[in-house]
C-alpha positions as CSV (number, residue, x, y, z in Angstrom):
1,X,-161.4,30.9,-102.1
2,X,-160.5,32.6,-105.0
3,X,-158.7,30.7,-107.9
4,X,-155.6,32.3,-109.5
5,X,-157.1,33.3,-112.5
6,X,-160.1,35.3,-110.2
7,X,-156.6,36.7,-108.2
8,X,-155.0,38.1,-111.3
9,X,-158.1,40.2,-112.3
10,X,-158.4,41.8,-109.0
11,X,-154.6,42.6,-108.8
12,X,-154.4,44.0,-112.4
13,X,-157.8,46.0,-110.9
14,X,-155.7,47.1,-108.0
15,X,-153.0,48.8,-110.4
16,X,-150.4,45.9,-110.2
17,X,-148.5,45.1,-113.4
18,X,-148.8,42.4,-115.7
19,X,-146.1,40.1,-114.0
20,X,-147.2,41.1,-110.5
21,X,-150.6,40.0,-111.2
22,X,-149.9,37.0,-112.3
23,X,-146.8,35.7,-110.2
24,X,-148.5,36.5,-106.8
25,X,-151.6,35.4,-107.7
26,X,-149.6,31.8,-107.6
27,X,-147.4,33.0,-104.5
28,X,-150.1,30.8,-101.9
29,X,-149.7,27.7,-104.0
30,X,-146.2,28.1,-104.2
31,X,-145.2,28.8,-100.5
32,X,-144.2,32.5,-101.3
33,X,-145.4,35.4,-99.2
34,X,-147.6,37.9,-101.4
35,X,-145.3,40.9,-100.3
36,X,-142.2,39.0,-101.8
37,X,-143.9,37.8,-104.8
38,X,-145.2,41.3,-105.5
39,X,-142.1,42.7,-104.9
40,X,-140.0,39.9,-106.9
41,X,-142.4,40.6,-110.2
42,X,-141.9,44.6,-109.8
43,X,-139.7,45.2,-112.7
44,X,-141.2,42.8,-115.2
45,X,-144.6,45.0,-115.9
46,X,-144.8,46.6,-119.1
47,X,-142.4,44.8,-121.3
48,X,-139.7,44.6,-118.9
49,X,-139.5,48.2,-117.2
50,X,-142.0,49.3,-119.6
51,X,-139.7,48.6,-122.6
52,X,-142.3,46.7,-124.7
53,X,-140.3,43.7,-124.7
54,X,-141.6,40.4,-123.3
55,X,-144.8,40.5,-121.6
56,X,-145.1,40.8,-117.9
57,X,-147.7,38.2,-117.9
58,X,-145.3,36.1,-119.5
59,X,-142.7,36.5,-117.3
60,X,-145.1,36.3,-114.4
61,X,-146.2,32.9,-115.7
62,X,-142.5,31.8,-116.0
63,X,-141.5,32.5,-112.8
64,X,-144.6,30.2,-111.2
65,X,-143.2,27.5,-113.8
66,X,-139.5,28.4,-112.2
67,X,-140.5,27.9,-108.9
68,X,-142.4,25.0,-109.1
69,X,-140.1,23.2,-111.7
70,X,-136.9,24.8,-111.7
71,X,-133.9,22.7,-110.9
72,X,-131.3,23.8,-108.0
73,X,-128.4,22.1,-109.8
74,X,-127.3,22.1,-113.4
75,X,-128.7,18.7,-114.6
76,X,-132.9,18.8,-114.9
77,X,-132.7,21.6,-117.0
78,X,-134.6,19.9,-120.2
79,X,-137.8,19.5,-118.0
80,X,-138.2,23.3,-117.3
81,X,-137.2,24.3,-121.0
82,X,-139.9,22.0,-122.1
83,X,-142.5,23.3,-119.8
84,X,-141.2,27.1,-121.0
85,X,-141.5,26.3,-124.6
86,X,-144.9,24.3,-124.4
87,X,-146.0,27.8,-122.3
88,X,-145.0,30.4,-124.8
89,X,-146.6,27.6,-127.5
90,X,-150.2,27.9,-125.9
91,X,-149.7,31.6,-125.4
92,X,-148.5,32.5,-128.9
93,X,-151.6,29.9,-130.1
94,X,-153.8,32.6,-128.7
95,X,-152.2,35.7,-129.1
96,X,-149.3,35.2,-132.1
97,X,-146.9,36.7,-129.7
98,X,-144.9,37.6,-126.4
99,X,-143.8,40.7,-127.2
100,X,-145.7,43.4,-125.4
101,X,-145.6,46.3,-128.1
102,X,-146.9,43.5,-130.8
103,X,-149.5,42.4,-128.5
104,X,-150.8,46.2,-127.2
105,X,-150.0,47.7,-130.6
106,X,-148.4,50.5,-128.5
107,X,-144.2,51.2,-127.9
108,X,-144.9,52.3,-124.2
109,X,-140.9,52.5,-124.2
110,X,-141.7,55.9,-125.7
111,X,-143.8,58.9,-124.0
112,X,-145.7,59.3,-127.2
113,X,-146.7,55.2,-127.3
114,X,-146.9,55.4,-123.6
115,X,-149.8,57.9,-124.2
116,X,-151.6,56.2,-127.1
117,X,-151.6,52.8,-125.0
118,X,-153.5,55.0,-122.3
119,X,-155.6,56.9,-125.0
120,X,-156.7,53.3,-126.5
121,X,-157.0,52.0,-122.8
122,X,-155.1,48.7,-123.7
123,X,-154.6,48.6,-119.9
124,X,-157.6,48.1,-119.3
125,X,-158.6,46.1,-122.2
126,X,-156.2,44.1,-123.7
127,X,-153.7,43.5,-121.0
128,X,-156.7,41.7,-118.5
129,X,-156.8,39.1,-121.6
130,X,-153.3,38.6,-121.5
131,X,-152.9,37.7,-117.7
132,X,-156.0,36.0,-117.8
133,X,-154.7,33.6,-120.7
134,X,-151.2,33.4,-118.6
135,X,-152.7,32.1,-115.4
136,X,-155.2,29.6,-116.9
137,X,-152.2,28.3,-119.2
138,X,-149.5,28.2,-116.5
139,X,-152.5,27.0,-113.7
140,X,-152.9,23.9,-116.4
141,X,-149.4,23.4,-117.3
142,X,-147.2,24.0,-114.3
143,X,-149.1,24.1,-111.2
144,X,-151.7,20.8,-111.7
145,X,-148.4,18.7,-112.9
146,X,-146.3,16.9,-110.5
């Protein structure tokens, strides 16, 4: 059986976006059908709809934290906020930012920026590293924790 970290790399290779790759890799552990996980995460690639905002890998990981530890009542929000802040701290420790356009050094919200990203092959060089790191962080932080 493949680990979520191995699955994220397969998913990005198959053409799924960063958010889909991370969130769907954890779907079996969360009891979520794969197809549903892929659909839920689909708007968040490219920093939310290719706007270059928050990295899709980060959003996918935060979705994992939400499903695993989120609250269904107004109480108990502090735990999920603490886990979220810790995830972001660890991700930024490795990559300085959680903002897509900063991470890939291209503004993919513009046609020119998207072209530049493709020419620099950031989706094949930088993004796989980001999704792998996001998967490793969320795995150690949220999935293993009870």
